[in-house]
N, C-alpha and C positions, 0 to 999 in steps of 0.2 A: 631608510626604513621608516614606515609610518606607523604611528600608534593610534589605534581606534579605541575609544572608550564607549562602553555600552552600559545602559542601566535598564532594569526591568521593574515593572510595578504590577502588583497583583491586587485587585480589588474584589472583595467578596461582598455579595449582596444577599441579604436574607429576604426571602419571599414567603408569603403566607399561602399555604396550600390547604384546601379543604381536607379534613381528616379522612373522609371516605376516599377521596382521590389519592391521598398519600398512602393509605392502606392498599388500594388497588395497584398503585405504582410500585410499591415494595414487593407485592406478590408477583407482579409481572417481571420485575427485575430479578427476583430470586429464580423464577422459572427460566428466564433468559440465561442466567449464570449457569444453571444446571445443563441447559441445552448446549451452551458454549463449551462447557467442560467435556461433554460427550463428543462434540464436534472436534475439539482439539485432540482428544484421544484417537478418534477415527482418522483425523488428518495425519497424526504421527504414524499410524499403521499404514496409511496410504503412501506416505513418503518413504517408509522403509521398503514397501513392496515395489514402489517406483524405482528405487535405487537398485534392487535386485534385478528387476526387469531390464533396466538400463544396462547393467553389467552383462546380462545375458545377450541383449541385442548387440552390444559392443563386441562380444566374443564372436558373433557371426561375421563381423567386418562390414556390416551394412548400416547405413544411416536410417533407412526406412524399411519397415516390414509390415506385411498384412498377414495375420494368422487368425483363422476362424472368425473373421469379421472384426477382430481387433486391429487397430492401426497403431503402429509404433513409429515414432520419428524423433530423431535428435534435432531439436530446434535450436539454432544458434543465431538469435536476433542481433542486429547491429543498430544502434541508435545514432543519429546524427545530431550534434549539438553545436549551435553557433557559439563560438568563443568570442565574447565581446571584447576581451582584452586584446586578442590578436587582431580583431577587426579595427580597433582604435589604433593599434600600432601600425596597421597598414594605411592609416590616414582617414578612416571614417570618423566623422564627428560624433561625439556622445549624443548631441541633440538629434542627430539623424536616427540613431538607434532608438532613442526614446520616442521619437515621432512615429517610427515604423512599428513599435511594439503595441500590440493590441491585447486588451484584456477580454478573454472569452469566458463567460460563466460556464460552469459545469453543473451537472445534476446535483441538487441538494440531497443529503442523506443524513440519517441518524447515526451519531457516533456514541457508542455505549462502551464504557470501560469497566470491566468487572474488578472488584477488589481482589487483591492477591490472597 
């Protein structure tokens, strides 16, 4: 059994923002929070409808249906994941795994978290 110790450190930085920019930013964030709340409420209703529709589709015994232009399908995706521990157990060197691993950047995005 191996024991791993881990420590984290949080650093807060205070930045100066122009008062006009801060006011506009607060206004936009409040508007964002309002829209996010509406979206969450709609998403909740969509999820409930999707569950009912899924149960009805299931009752037909079919995995796929097309009704009045609507398309319904039970999607059952499978992901393949390379298990590095099994690969090493099979004789692959850790250095080979690290050498073959590539970092591929993804599209940047804004992450906004609303207060609870």
